Backbone as JSON, one array per atom type, in Angstrom:
{
  "sequence": "MDSQFLTVALDAAKNAEEILLSYYNADTLNVEFKPDKTPVTRADTEAEKVIRETIKQTFPDHGFLGEEYGIEKGDSPYVWIIDPIDATKNYIRKIPIFGTQIALMKDNELILGVSNAPLLNELLYAEVDKGAFLNSKPIKVSEVSQPSDAMVCHGGLNWFIEKGTFAGVYDLIKVAARTRGFGDFYSYHLVASSRADVVIEAAISIWDIAAITVIVREAGGCVTDIQGKEITTETDSLIATNGILHRTVLDYFNA",
  "N": [[18.0, -27.4, -21.07], [15.01, -27.22, -22.95], [11.91, -28.73, -22.02], [9.88, -31.3, -23.57], [7.23, -30.65, -23.24], [7.31, -27.82, -23.0], [8.41, -27.11, -25.47], [6.38, -27.91, -27.25], [4.28, -26.3, -26.32], [5.25, -23.74, -26.91], [5.37, -23.91, -29.68], [2.62, -24.16, -30.2], [1.71, -21.67, -29.3], [2.94, -19.97, -31.15], [1.74, -20.82, -33.53], [-0.86, -20.03, -33.0], [-0.42, -17.3, -32.91], [-0.08, -16.55, -35.59], [-2.67, -16.71, -36.57], [-3.97, -14.79, -34.96], [-2.68, -12.4, -35.73], [-3.32, -12.27, -38.43], [-6.1, -11.81, -38.48], [-6.2, -9.51, -36.93], [-5.08, -7.59, -38.54], [-6.92, -7.42, -40.54], [-9.51, -5.79, -42.48], [-12.1, -5.87, -41.48], [-13.69, -7.29, -38.58], [-15.51, -9.86, -37.4], [-17.62, -9.76, -34.66], [-19.02, -11.46, -31.97], [-21.23, -12.11, -29.16], [-20.94, -13.78, -26.09], [-22.97, -15.75, -23.74], [-22.35, -14.56, -21.25], [-21.97, -12.0, -21.95], [-19.46, -11.24, -22.8], [-17.12, -10.5, -25.41], [-16.45, -12.39, -28.44], [-14.43, -13.54, -31.09], [-13.74, -14.76, -34.46], [-11.05, -15.11, -34.5], [-10.44, -15.75, -31.83], [-11.7, -18.31, -31.52], [-10.59, -19.84, -33.62], [-7.89, -19.69, -33.0], [-7.76, -20.99, -30.49], [-8.53, -23.51, -31.34], [-6.39, -24.28, -33.05], [-4.33, -24.33, -31.23], [-5.07, -26.46, -29.54], [-5.05, -28.54, -31.45], [-2.34, -28.57, -32.21], [-1.08, -29.33, -29.82], [-2.25, -31.84, -29.39], [-1.11, -33.4, -31.38], [1.28, -34.29, -30.35], [0.66, -35.01, -27.75], [-1.75, -36.85, -27.46], [-3.42, -37.92, -25.51], [-3.86, -36.08, -23.54], [-5.76, -33.79, -21.49], [-7.98, -30.88, -21.82], [-8.74, -27.48, -20.99], [-10.36, -24.77, -21.95], [-11.06, -21.31, -22.76], [-12.85, -20.88, -24.88], [-13.74, -23.37, -25.89], [-14.17, -24.96, -23.74], [-14.18, -27.83, -21.51], [-12.28, -30.69, -22.23], [-11.94, -33.89, -21.68], [-9.16, -35.99, -20.91], [-7.02, -38.94, -21.02], [-5.04, -38.91, -19.12], [-3.03, -37.52, -16.41], [-2.54, -34.92, -17.12], [-3.52, -31.62, -17.96], [-4.22, -29.11, -20.25], [-4.47, -25.62, -20.11], [-6.12, -22.99, -21.59], [-6.18, -19.74, -22.95], [-7.0, -18.25, -25.73], [-7.01, -15.6, -26.72], [-6.16, -13.33, -24.54], [-7.52, -10.45, -23.3], [-9.44, -9.74, -25.29], [-11.15, -7.59, -25.82], [-9.38, -5.45, -26.08], [-8.05, -6.35, -28.36], [-10.1, -6.27, -30.29], [-10.48, -3.54, -30.5], [-8.18, -2.66, -31.61], [-6.05, -2.22, -29.89], [-2.82, -2.84, -28.92], [-2.22, -4.45, -26.73], [-2.61, -7.46, -26.11], [-2.76, -11.04, -25.76], [-1.74, -14.53, -25.95], [-2.46, -17.21, -23.78], [-1.11, -20.08, -22.39], [-1.14, -22.88, -20.39], [0.03, -25.63, -18.38], [-1.25, -28.18, -16.42], [-0.7, -30.61, -13.94], [-2.16, -33.17, -12.2], [-3.68, -31.26, -10.76], [-1.76, -29.35, -10.2], [-0.07, -26.52, -11.25], [2.34, -26.46, -13.75], [3.65, -25.38, -15.92], [3.94, -22.48, -17.97], [3.06, -20.29, -20.63], [3.13, -17.13, -22.09], [2.26, -15.15, -24.62], [2.71, -12.17, -26.27], [2.3, -10.85, -29.11], [2.36, -8.31, -30.52], [3.64, -6.71, -28.72], [6.05, -7.78, -28.69], [6.8, -9.68, -26.74], [7.49, -12.64, -25.33], [6.9, -14.67, -22.83], [7.84, -17.32, -20.66], [7.8, -20.27, -18.59], [8.82, -23.06, -16.58], [8.16, -25.19, -13.83], [10.6, -25.01, -11.36], [12.59, -24.34, -13.13], [13.04, -21.72, -13.74], [12.16, -18.42, -15.08], [11.51, -16.77, -18.22], [11.99, -14.14, -20.59], [11.65, -13.6, -23.88], [13.69, -15.5, -24.25], [15.59, -14.73, -22.38], [16.66, -14.84, -19.0], [14.52, -13.83, -16.3], [13.72, -11.85, -13.39], [11.84, -10.99, -10.46], [11.28, -7.77, -8.84], [13.1, -6.09, -6.14], [11.79, -4.42, -4.47], [10.64, -3.21, -1.38], [8.82, -1.73, 0.06], [5.48, -0.47, 0.06], [5.29, 2.22, -0.57], [7.25, 2.62, -2.4], [6.5, 1.18, -4.52], [5.24, 0.05, -7.72], [1.97, -0.39, -8.5], [-0.31, -2.42, -10.13], [-3.6, -2.83, -11.45], [-6.72, -4.56, -12.04], [-10.03, -4.09, -13.43], [-11.63, -1.59, -11.6], [-14.28, -1.54, -10.91], [-15.02, -4.14, -10.33], [-13.86, -4.67, -7.84], [-15.37, -2.93, -6.31], [-17.91, -4.08, -6.64], [-17.52, -6.51, -5.33], [-17.08, -5.72, -2.77], [-14.53, -5.06, -1.86], [-13.17, -2.76, -2.34], [-12.19, -0.89, -0.54], [-9.77, -1.88, 0.4], [-8.24, -1.71, -1.93], [-8.22, 1.06, -2.31], [-6.85, 1.99, -0.01], [-4.37, 0.85, -0.5], [-3.52, 1.96, -3.0], [-3.34, 4.57, -2.28], [-0.93, 4.8, -0.92], [0.95, 3.82, -2.63], [3.74, 4.17, -4.9], [3.31, 4.42, -7.66], [0.45, 3.86, -9.74], [-1.26, 1.79, -12.07], [-3.69, 0.85, -14.48], [-3.44, -1.48, -16.23], [-4.49, -4.08, -16.52], [-5.57, -7.46, -17.43], [-3.19, -9.77, -18.91], [-0.82, -8.29, -19.1], [0.07, -6.79, -16.91], [1.14, -8.73, -15.27], [3.3, -9.61, -16.76], [4.9, -7.37, -16.35], [5.4, -7.46, -13.56], [6.74, -9.94, -13.33], [9.1, -9.38, -14.64], [10.35, -7.39, -13.24], [9.49, -4.79, -13.71], [7.25, -3.79, -12.61], [5.58, -4.13, -9.4], [3.4, -5.16, -7.99], [0.3, -6.79, -8.59], [-3.21, -6.59, -8.6], [-6.33, -8.18, -8.83], [-9.86, -8.57, -9.19], [-11.68, -10.1, -10.56], [-11.41, -12.82, -12.29], [-10.74, -15.69, -14.42], [-9.59, -19.11, -14.45], [-8.17, -19.61, -16.84], [-7.26, -17.12, -17.44], [-5.17, -16.67, -15.69], [-3.55, -18.88, -15.21], [-1.16, -19.47, -16.7], [0.45, -17.19, -16.2], [0.72, -17.39, -13.47], [2.56, -19.47, -13.04], [4.76, -18.32, -14.32], [5.3, -15.88, -12.9], [5.84, -16.92, -10.36], [8.1, -18.52, -10.9], [9.83, -16.54, -11.55], [10.47, -15.63, -9.14], [8.5, -14.49, -7.64], [5.32, -14.17, -5.85], [2.1, -15.66, -5.87], [-1.28, -15.61, -5.14], [-4.78, -16.02, -4.25], [-7.03, -13.31, -3.4], [-7.45, -13.61, -0.73], [-5.24, -14.9, 0.09], [-5.1, -17.56, -0.51], [-4.3, -20.7, -2.14], [-3.87, -21.09, -5.72], [-6.45, -22.34, -7.71], [-8.61, -24.16, -10.01], [-10.94, -22.88, -9.51], [-10.42, -20.35, -8.65], [-11.08, -16.87, -8.37], [-10.08, -14.37, -7.97], [-7.08, -12.37, -7.64], [-3.78, -11.86, -6.39], [-0.62, -10.85, -7.23], [2.77, -10.59, -6.59], [6.12, -9.29, -5.97], [6.87, -10.99, -4.03], [8.26, -10.16, -1.67], [6.59, -8.08, -0.93], [4.19, -9.34, -0.52], [2.76, -10.25, 1.83], [2.21, -7.83, 3.04], [0.54, -6.58, 1.13], [-1.63, -8.37, 1.1], [-2.59, -7.86, 3.64], [-3.92, -5.43, 3.39], [-6.32, -6.18, 2.37], [-7.3, -8.03, 4.1], [-7.29, -7.3, 6.75]],
  "CA": [[17.28, -27.82, -22.28], [13.56, -27.15, -22.79], [11.2, -30.0, -22.04], [8.98, -31.48, -24.71], [6.03, -29.89, -22.93], [7.52, -26.41, -23.33], [8.6, -27.01, -26.92], [5.07, -28.0, -27.88], [3.51, -25.11, -25.93], [5.75, -22.61, -27.69], [4.89, -24.12, -31.07], [1.18, -23.86, -30.22], [1.56, -20.21, -29.18], [3.34, -19.35, -32.42], [0.69, -21.12, -34.5], [-1.98, -19.14, -32.68], [-0.01, -15.93, -33.25], [-0.34, -16.33, -37.02], [-4.11, -16.45, -36.71], [-4.29, -13.52, -34.32], [-2.19, -11.28, -36.52], [-4.03, -12.2, -39.71], [-7.39, -11.17, -38.25], [-5.96, -8.18, -36.38], [-4.76, -6.69, -39.65], [-8.0, -7.41, -41.52], [-10.32, -4.57, -42.49], [-13.27, -6.08, -40.62], [-13.58, -8.41, -37.65], [-16.84, -10.21, -36.92], [-17.64, -9.9, -33.21], [-20.25, -11.96, -31.37], [-21.2, -12.01, -27.7], [-21.29, -15.01, -25.38], [-24.03, -15.52, -22.76], [-21.91, -13.68, -20.17], [-21.84, -10.69, -22.58], [-18.1, -10.96, -23.22], [-17.02, -10.67, -26.87], [-15.63, -13.46, -29.01], [-14.23, -13.38, -32.54], [-13.22, -15.96, -35.13], [-9.66, -15.26, -34.09], [-10.44, -16.48, -30.56], [-12.06, -19.71, -31.67], [-9.63, -20.52, -34.48], [-6.62, -19.79, -32.29], [-7.84, -22.09, -29.51], [-8.58, -24.77, -32.09], [-5.06, -24.65, -33.53], [-3.53, -24.68, -30.04], [-5.43, -27.83, -29.16], [-4.58, -29.47, -32.49], [-0.89, -28.64, -32.12], [-0.71, -30.12, -28.63], [-2.71, -33.22, -29.56], [-0.21, -34.13, -32.27], [2.32, -34.9, -29.51], [0.08, -35.53, -26.5], [-3.16, -37.11, -27.8], [-4.2, -38.37, -24.35], [-3.99, -35.02, -22.56], [-7.03, -33.08, -21.41], [-7.95, -29.45, -22.11], [-9.71, -26.56, -20.43], [-10.16, -23.54, -22.69], [-12.12, -20.31, -22.62], [-13.84, -20.92, -25.94], [-14.27, -24.72, -26.15], [-14.47, -25.65, -22.48], [-13.44, -28.99, -21.01], [-12.13, -31.91, -23.03], [-11.25, -34.81, -20.79], [-8.17, -36.88, -21.49], [-6.74, -40.18, -20.29], [-3.78, -38.73, -18.41], [-3.16, -36.5, -15.36], [-2.17, -33.61, -17.66], [-4.59, -30.8, -18.53], [-3.76, -27.84, -20.79], [-5.41, -24.54, -19.84], [-5.88, -22.12, -22.75], [-6.91, -18.52, -23.3], [-6.4, -17.93, -27.03], [-6.76, -14.15, -26.72], [-6.42, -12.62, -23.3], [-7.77, -9.05, -23.68], [-10.15, -9.7, -26.57], [-11.68, -6.24, -26.03], [-8.26, -4.68, -26.64], [-7.83, -6.87, -29.7], [-11.16, -5.78, -31.15], [-10.34, -2.09, -30.67], [-6.85, -2.41, -32.16], [-5.09, -1.89, -28.84], [-1.88, -3.95, -29.09], [-1.98, -5.21, -25.5], [-3.36, -8.71, -26.07], [-1.82, -12.15, -25.84], [-2.2, -15.91, -25.81], [-2.04, -17.84, -22.53], [-1.14, -21.54, -22.41], [-0.57, -23.45, -19.17], [-0.11, -27.08, -18.21], [-1.49, -28.61, -15.05], [-0.62, -32.05, -13.69], [-2.74, -33.51, -10.9], [-4.12, -30.01, -10.15], [-0.62, -28.46, -9.93], [0.4, -25.81, -12.43], [3.76, -26.79, -13.92], [4.21, -24.71, -17.1], [3.16, -21.35, -18.46], [3.53, -19.51, -21.77], [2.32, -15.94, -22.33], [2.81, -14.56, -25.83], [2.1, -10.9, -26.69], [3.06, -10.66, -30.35], [2.58, -6.92, -30.92], [4.55, -6.13, -27.75], [7.31, -8.52, -28.81], [7.1, -10.28, -25.45], [7.17, -14.05, -25.14], [7.34, -15.12, -21.51], [7.54, -18.73, -20.4], [8.43, -20.84, -17.4], [8.46, -24.37, -16.07], [8.46, -25.3, -12.4], [11.98, -25.29, -10.96], [13.52, -24.06, -14.23], [13.17, -20.29, -13.96], [11.27, -17.73, -16.01], [12.25, -16.16, -19.32], [11.37, -13.19, -21.51], [12.39, -13.67, -25.14], [14.84, -16.39, -24.02], [16.5, -14.22, -21.37], [16.13, -15.04, -17.64], [13.95, -12.66, -15.65], [13.47, -11.92, -11.96], [11.01, -9.94, -9.89], [12.01, -6.68, -8.2], [13.43, -6.21, -4.71], [11.1, -3.34, -3.77], [10.17, -3.75, -0.11], [7.82, -0.87, 0.68], [4.43, -0.03, -0.85], [5.54, 3.61, -0.98], [8.21, 2.59, -3.51], [6.03, 0.15, -5.45], [4.28, 0.28, -8.79], [0.85, -1.31, -8.3], [-1.22, -2.53, -11.27], [-4.88, -3.38, -11.04], [-7.75, -4.81, -13.02], [-11.16, -3.16, -13.37], [-11.97, -1.2, -10.23], [-15.69, -1.81, -10.65], [-15.16, -5.47, -9.75], [-13.57, -4.55, -6.41], [-16.55, -2.29, -5.71], [-18.99, -5.07, -6.62], [-17.21, -7.57, -4.35], [-16.93, -5.13, -1.44], [-13.12, -5.03, -1.44], [-12.52, -1.56, -2.86], [-11.5, -0.17, 0.54], [-8.39, -2.35, 0.39], [-7.6, -1.12, -3.1], [-8.04, 2.49, -2.06], [-5.78, 2.17, 0.97], [-3.1, 0.47, -1.12], [-3.07, 2.89, -4.03], [-3.01, 5.85, -1.63], [0.46, 4.83, -0.46], [1.85, 3.32, -3.67], [4.49, 5.17, -5.66], [2.63, 4.58, -8.94], [-0.61, 2.88, -10.01], [-1.66, 1.72, -13.46], [-4.75, -0.13, -14.69], [-3.24, -2.22, -17.47], [-5.4, -5.22, -16.58], [-5.23, -8.61, -18.26], [-1.92, -10.45, -18.68], [0.37, -7.46, -19.23], [0.54, -6.42, -15.58], [1.95, -9.83, -14.75], [4.57, -9.5, -17.48], [5.68, -6.32, -15.71], [5.86, -7.94, -12.26], [7.72, -11.03, -13.51], [10.35, -8.85, -15.18], [10.77, -6.33, -12.32], [9.06, -3.46, -14.17], [6.21, -3.42, -11.64], [5.82, -4.87, -8.16], [2.17, -5.75, -7.46], [-0.92, -6.81, -9.4], [-4.41, -7.03, -7.89], [-7.5, -8.33, -9.69], [-11.01, -9.07, -8.44], [-12.58, -10.9, -11.39], [-10.63, -13.56, -13.28], [-10.97, -17.13, -14.56], [-8.33, -19.84, -14.38], [-7.4, -19.48, -18.08], [-6.63, -15.8, -17.43], [-4.04, -16.51, -14.75], [-2.78, -20.12, -15.01], [0.19, -19.35, -17.26], [1.26, -16.17, -15.53], [1.01, -17.86, -12.11], [3.83, -20.19, -13.11], [5.81, -17.4, -14.74], [5.64, -14.98, -11.8], [6.48, -17.71, -9.3], [9.44, -18.93, -11.32], [10.67, -15.34, -11.55], [10.77, -15.34, -7.74], [7.38, -13.8, -7.01], [4.29, -14.92, -5.13], [0.77, -15.53, -6.44], [-2.38, -16.24, -4.39], [-6.0, -15.25, -4.43], [-7.02, -12.09, -2.6], [-7.42, -14.01, 0.68], [-3.98, -15.58, 0.36], [-5.25, -18.99, -0.74], [-3.64, -21.27, -3.32], [-4.59, -20.98, -6.99], [-7.13, -23.55, -8.19], [-9.45, -23.87, -11.17], [-12.09, -22.09, -9.06], [-9.95, -19.04, -8.2], [-11.72, -15.77, -9.1], [-9.4, -13.1, -7.66], [-5.64, -12.65, -7.66], [-2.72, -10.94, -6.02], [0.71, -11.29, -7.62], [3.75, -9.6, -6.13], [7.52, -9.73, -5.99], [7.08, -11.88, -2.87], [8.6, -9.34, -0.5], [5.44, -7.25, -0.6], [2.94, -10.09, -0.59], [2.03, -10.24, 3.1], [1.74, -6.45, 3.25], [-0.59, -6.34, 0.24], [-2.75, -9.15, 1.61], [-3.14, -7.23, 4.84], [-4.84, -4.36, 3.0], [-7.63, -6.77, 2.05], [-7.69, -9.02, 5.11], [-6.89, -6.78, 8.08]],
  "C": [[15.77, -27.78, -22.0], [12.95, -28.55, -22.81], [10.34, -30.1, -23.29], [7.68, -30.73, -24.49], [6.18, -28.43, -23.38], [7.69, -26.22, -24.83], [7.26, -27.01, -27.64], [4.22, -26.77, -27.55], [3.96, -23.88, -26.71], [5.34, -22.71, -29.15], [3.42, -23.75, -31.19], [0.94, -22.35, -30.14], [1.91, -19.51, -30.48], [2.3, -19.63, -33.52], [-0.54, -20.24, -34.27], [-1.67, -17.7, -33.08], [-0.31, -15.61, -34.72], [-1.8, -16.0, -37.26], [-4.47, -15.09, -36.14], [-3.86, -12.33, -35.18], [-2.92, -11.14, -37.85], [-5.38, -11.51, -39.55], [-7.23, -9.74, -37.72], [-5.75, -7.16, -37.49], [-5.84, -6.64, -40.73], [-8.83, -6.14, -41.4], [-11.53, -4.67, -41.57], [-13.06, -7.3, -39.75], [-14.97, -8.68, -37.09], [-16.81, -10.5, -35.42], [-19.01, -10.4, -32.77], [-20.12, -11.86, -29.86], [-21.7, -13.31, -27.08], [-22.39, -14.71, -24.35], [-23.63, -14.59, -21.6], [-21.61, -12.26, -20.67], [-20.4, -10.3, -22.91], [-17.97, -11.25, -24.71], [-16.16, -11.86, -27.26], [-15.56, -13.24, -30.51], [-13.78, -14.71, -33.14], [-11.75, -16.18, -34.76], [-9.55, -16.03, -32.78], [-10.65, -17.98, -30.79], [-11.05, -20.47, -32.53], [-8.28, -20.67, -33.8], [-6.66, -20.91, -31.24], [-7.86, -23.44, -30.22], [-7.19, -25.2, -32.53], [-4.13, -24.97, -32.37], [-3.8, -26.11, -29.62], [-4.88, -28.83, -30.18], [-3.06, -29.64, -32.44], [-0.45, -29.52, -30.96], [-1.09, -31.58, -28.81], [-1.8, -34.04, -30.47], [0.88, -34.86, -31.48], [1.75, -35.58, -28.28], [-1.41, -35.82, -26.71], [-4.03, -37.5, -26.61], [-4.39, -37.28, -23.3], [-5.37, -34.37, -22.61], [-6.85, -31.6, -21.68], [-9.04, -28.72, -21.34], [-9.46, -25.2, -21.09], [-11.32, -22.6, -22.55], [-13.22, -20.49, -23.65], [-14.48, -22.3, -26.13], [-14.43, -25.56, -24.89], [-13.58, -26.83, -22.18], [-13.43, -30.11, -22.04], [-11.3, -32.88, -22.2], [-10.28, -35.7, -21.56], [-7.99, -38.12, -20.64], [-5.4, -40.11, -19.58], [-3.99, -37.68, -17.32], [-2.87, -35.09, -15.84], [-3.38, -32.91, -18.3], [-3.98, -29.46, -18.98], [-4.86, -26.8, -20.61], [-5.11, -23.41, -20.83], [-6.79, -20.9, -22.74], [-6.31, -18.03, -24.62], [-6.12, -16.45, -27.23], [-7.14, -13.6, -25.35], [-6.43, -11.14, -23.65], [-8.39, -8.96, -25.07], [-10.71, -8.3, -26.85], [-10.6, -5.31, -26.57], [-8.05, -5.06, -28.1], [-8.85, -6.29, -30.69], [-10.96, -4.3, -31.47], [-8.95, -1.68, -31.15], [-5.89, -1.82, -31.13], [-4.11, -3.06, -28.77], [-1.57, -4.76, -27.85], [-2.96, -6.38, -25.44], [-2.37, -9.85, -26.22], [-2.49, -13.49, -25.65], [-1.61, -16.52, -24.54], [-2.19, -19.36, -22.64], [-0.44, -22.04, -21.15], [-0.78, -24.95, -19.16], [-0.23, -27.39, -16.74], [-1.38, -30.12, -14.97], [-1.14, -32.33, -12.29], [-3.07, -32.24, -10.1], [-2.98, -29.09, -9.73], [-0.17, -27.83, -11.24], [1.91, -26.0, -12.57], [4.42, -26.06, -15.09], [3.32, -23.55, -17.5], [3.85, -20.66, -19.62], [2.58, -18.34, -21.97], [2.95, -15.18, -23.49], [2.03, -13.32, -26.23], [2.81, -10.44, -27.96], [3.34, -9.2, -30.72], [3.41, -6.14, -29.9], [5.94, -6.76, -27.83], [7.75, -9.09, -27.47], [6.57, -11.71, -25.4], [7.77, -14.48, -23.81], [6.98, -16.58, -21.33], [8.31, -19.21, -19.19], [7.95, -22.26, -17.19], [8.87, -24.43, -14.61], [9.9, -25.76, -12.2], [13.0, -25.05, -12.08], [13.68, -22.57, -14.53], [12.18, -19.75, -14.97], [12.08, -16.94, -17.02], [11.38, -15.21, -20.11], [12.23, -13.15, -22.76], [13.74, -14.36, -24.96], [15.83, -15.9, -22.96], [15.89, -14.39, -19.98], [15.61, -13.73, -17.05], [13.73, -12.94, -14.17], [12.57, -10.77, -11.55], [11.89, -8.89, -9.22], [12.33, -7.0, -6.74], [12.8, -5.06, -3.91], [10.44, -3.9, -2.5], [9.1, -2.92, 0.59], [6.75, -0.46, -0.33], [4.67, 1.39, -1.37], [6.55, 3.71, -2.11], [7.7, 1.73, -4.67], [5.16, 0.71, -6.56], [3.22, -0.81, -8.68], [-0.05, -1.26, -9.54], [-2.52, -3.19, -10.81], [-5.77, -3.65, -12.24], [-8.87, -3.79, -12.84], [-11.59, -2.86, -11.95], [-13.43, -1.5, -9.89], [-15.9, -3.18, -10.01], [-14.83, -5.47, -8.26], [-14.75, -3.91, -5.69], [-17.67, -3.31, -5.57], [-18.77, -6.13, -5.56], [-16.95, -7.03, -2.95], [-15.5, -5.06, -0.94], [-12.4, -3.77, -1.9], [-11.77, -0.78, -1.79], [-10.03, -0.58, 0.61], [-7.59, -1.78, -0.76], [-7.26, 0.34, -2.83], [-6.89, 2.74, -1.09], [-4.41, 1.86, 0.37], [-2.62, 1.51, -2.12], [-2.78, 4.28, -3.46], [-1.53, 5.94, -1.28], [1.44, 4.42, -1.56], [2.55, 4.46, -4.4], [3.81, 5.46, -6.99], [1.51, 3.54, -9.03], [-0.97, 2.96, -11.48], [-2.71, 0.62, -13.62], [-4.6, -0.87, -16.0], [-4.25, -3.35, -17.62], [-4.84, -6.36, -17.41], [-3.81, -9.1, -17.95], [-0.74, -9.5, -18.51], [0.94, -7.03, -17.88], [1.46, -7.48, -15.0], [3.29, -9.94, -15.48], [5.48, -8.5, -16.76], [6.22, -6.78, -14.36], [6.94, -9.01, -12.42], [9.08, -10.52, -13.97], [10.82, -7.6, -14.45], [10.44, -4.91, -12.79], [7.89, -2.94, -13.35], [6.36, -4.38, -10.46], [4.61, -5.62, -7.62], [1.1, -5.72, -8.54], [-2.07, -7.28, -8.51], [-5.57, -7.08, -8.87], [-8.62, -8.99, -8.91], [-11.94, -9.94, -9.26], [-11.77, -11.57, -12.5], [-11.13, -15.01, -13.35], [-9.61, -17.82, -14.64], [-7.51, -19.68, -15.66], [-6.75, -18.11, -18.2], [-5.29, -15.8, -16.7], [-3.19, -17.77, -14.57], [-1.35, -19.96, -15.49], [1.03, -18.35, -16.48], [1.54, -16.53, -14.07], [2.35, -18.58, -12.09], [4.97, -19.23, -13.4], [6.25, -16.49, -13.59], [6.34, -15.75, -10.68], [7.9, -18.11, -9.67], [10.4, -17.74, -11.45], [11.0, -14.89, -10.12], [9.65, -14.67, -6.99], [6.41, -14.73, -6.31], [2.94, -14.63, -5.75], [-0.22, -16.29, -5.58], [-3.68, -15.55, -4.81], [-5.98, -14.1, -3.43], [-7.08, -12.37, -1.1], [-6.1, -14.71, 1.06], [-4.03, -17.07, 0.12], [-4.58, -19.42, -2.05], [-4.52, -21.13, -4.56], [-5.17, -22.34, -7.38], [-7.95, -23.17, -9.42], [-10.67, -23.04, -10.8], [-11.69, -20.68, -8.63], [-10.59, -17.93, -9.04], [-11.17, -14.39, -8.73], [-7.91, -13.41, -7.56], [-4.83, -11.48, -7.11], [-1.4, -11.57, -6.44], [1.69, -10.19, -7.24], [5.16, -10.14, -6.32], [7.86, -10.64, -4.81], [7.35, -11.1, -1.61], [7.39, -8.57, -0.01], [4.15, -8.04, -0.36], [2.12, -10.01, 0.7], [1.44, -8.85, 3.36], [0.51, -6.16, 2.4], [-1.81, -7.12, 0.7], [-3.4, -8.48, 2.8], [-4.09, -6.09, 4.5], [-6.24, -4.9, 2.74], [-8.16, -7.68, 3.16], [-7.31, -8.59, 6.51], [-7.92, -7.21, 9.13]]
}
C-alpha cells in the first residue's frame, strides 16, 4: 500500500502536469531568464506553486526547497525538493523530453522520489525499501557487467571540459557499447528500468537529482557524485549506474 507521502506526491505531480500541458500546447510561451541565465516560464513557477499548495494541504508543517521559489522552512524534519520542469529548455522548444521532479527528504536522507514525464507517458516513483515503479509496474536495473556492453548516457560535455574531468568521459565512451546525450531526468529513467546502464553528469543541482536518486537506488542501482561521495543538497555532479558497473565507472574519473 502506498504511503500518504507518496499519495500526496503523486497528486502534486498530476496537478503540475495539467499546468505544464496547458502552456506547452499554447501558441506562445513567455520566457524570462534568471540571473544564472537559465530560462524560466510561467509554467515553471505556476507548477511549483501548485505542487507546494497540494503538499501543504496535508503536511502544513513540512519544509520546501524548490528551483523557482527556493527554501521555505518548516517545523518538521521533512523537506520536499521540487523541480517543476526538469529540462525547461526542451519544454520551450517543444521537445517532449521534460518532466516534474518531486522528492522528500527526512533529516537529510532522501526517502521518496517521483519523476513524471507526461508526454513520454512515464511516471516513475519509489520509496525507500519499497521498490521502484514505472506506471505502477515494478522496475529493476540491468545486469550488464562490462563497459563494452553498456549504454552510457551523459549530460552536457562542456561541463566536463570546464571541470577538467573530460578525460574520464572520453576513456569511458571509447569502450562503451553505445553513448547518448539525453541529459536531464530521462537518462535516469532509462537506467532505473534497465534500458541503459550508466549516467554521468558534471553540472546538476539537488532538485535535478533528488527524486531520481531514490528511484534508481530502489530499482537496485547505485548513485553517488563523481568522486563516489554520498548525495547531499550540495552535490553538483552525479554518476548513476546499475550498481555492478559503479566502481568501474568511478575509476575512469578517479584513477
